[in-house]
N, C-alpha and C positions, 0 to 999 in steps of 0.2 A: 312421223318421227317415233322411233321406238326407244325406250329407256332400258338400259341393261338391267337385268334382274326382274323385269316385268314379266308377267305370265305370257305375254305375246312375243317375248324375245326368242328368237330361234337359236338353238344350240348348234354349235359347229361340231360336227362329228369328227372324232379322231384327234382332238386336241387334248393333251394331258395337262392337268393342273398340278400334278405331283412334281415338285422340284427335283426329287431324286431321280424320277424317270426322265425328266428333261435334261438335267445337268450331270447326272451320275453321282456316285458317292465314293469317298475314300474308305479304305479299310478302317474300322473303328479302333480307337486307342483306349476305349473304356476298360477292357480286361487288363491292360498294362497298368493303367492308373490304379485300378482296384488292387492289383498285385503289389505294386509299390507301396500303396497306403497300408496294406496289411503288414508288410515287412517293417515299415516305419513304426506302426502301432505296436508290433511285437517287441521291437527293440526298446521302445519307450517303456513298455510294461516291465520288461526285464530290468532296465536301469532303475526305475522307481522302486521295484521290489528289492533290488540289491542295496540301494541307498537307504531304504527304510530298515532293512535288516542290519546294515552296518551301524546306523545311528542307534538302533534299539539294543544292540549288544556291544557296548564299548569294552575295550580291554581293561580300562581303569575307570572306576566310578567312585565318587566320594560324597560325603555329607558331613557337615559340622554338627557335632553333638552338643558341646558346651564351650563356653569361653568365659574367662574371668579376668578382670583387671586386678592384678596383685598389688601394684603400686604405680607411681608416676612413670616408671621406666620399665615395667614388665607386664606382659599379658600372657596368660596360658590359654591354649586352645586344644580341645580334644575333638578329633575327627575320626570317622569310620571310613576306611578305604577298602575297596574290593579290587583285587588284582587277579587277572587271569594268569595261568601258569606260564604262558609264552610272552608275557609283557616285557618289552625291552626298554630299560631306562625310564621308569616312572618318576614323575616329578609332581609335587603339590606346591601351591602358593597361597599364602594368606597375608592379609594386610590388617594393621591396627590403625583405626581412624580417630581423629580428635573430634571435639564438639563442632568445629567448623568444617568437618568432612575432609580435612587434609590428611594425607597419609603420614603417620608419625612413626611407623615401623612396618617392616615387611620381611617375610621369611619364605624362602624357597627350600624345600627339603625333599629327600628321597623317602617315600613312605614304605611301610611294611603292610602286608595284608592283615587287616583287622583294625584294632584301635591304635591311633597314633596321638600321643600327647606331645605338644611342642610349646616352647617358650619363645615369645617375641620380645626383643629388646626395643624400647621406644625412646624417642628423643624428648618427649614430653608426655603428659597424661593422655591416655586413650579413653574413649568413651564407647567404642563399638569395634566390631571385627567384620571384615569383608572377606569371606571365603571365596577365593577365585576358583579353586577346584584343582583337579588332578588330570594329568594327561601322560602320554608316553610318546616315544619317538614315532611310532606308527599311528598315533591318534592325535591329530593336531589340535583338536578342540578340547577344552577343559570340561570335565563332567563331575 
């Protein structure tokens, strides 16, 4: 009795062990997959770059400089707003908050480029201010 793979095993001449030779092959799809992957990667890079640029350069940006509680029914707020020349319908919003964090006054206004001083009327005493931010028709998120 002979065991396959033993040194005494006789090899059969002319038998191929390569499956491609035995069964044939289909044309490869690898170049197509690589091409599609490159196109998808390029589209993703362009989109991420565009989204980054758009978020980094908003048409309207703002920051609160100071605020002061004048009395139990009035708060003044000073904010700096930067507007691009082509901004359409800019809007800013600020809230006055009480000690228990409820909104006691709110103001939405159309800003000018530069320093904006606004007065918020409150229903009772405020203890802090929440600057929501500014945005425009073409910029949905407050900055």
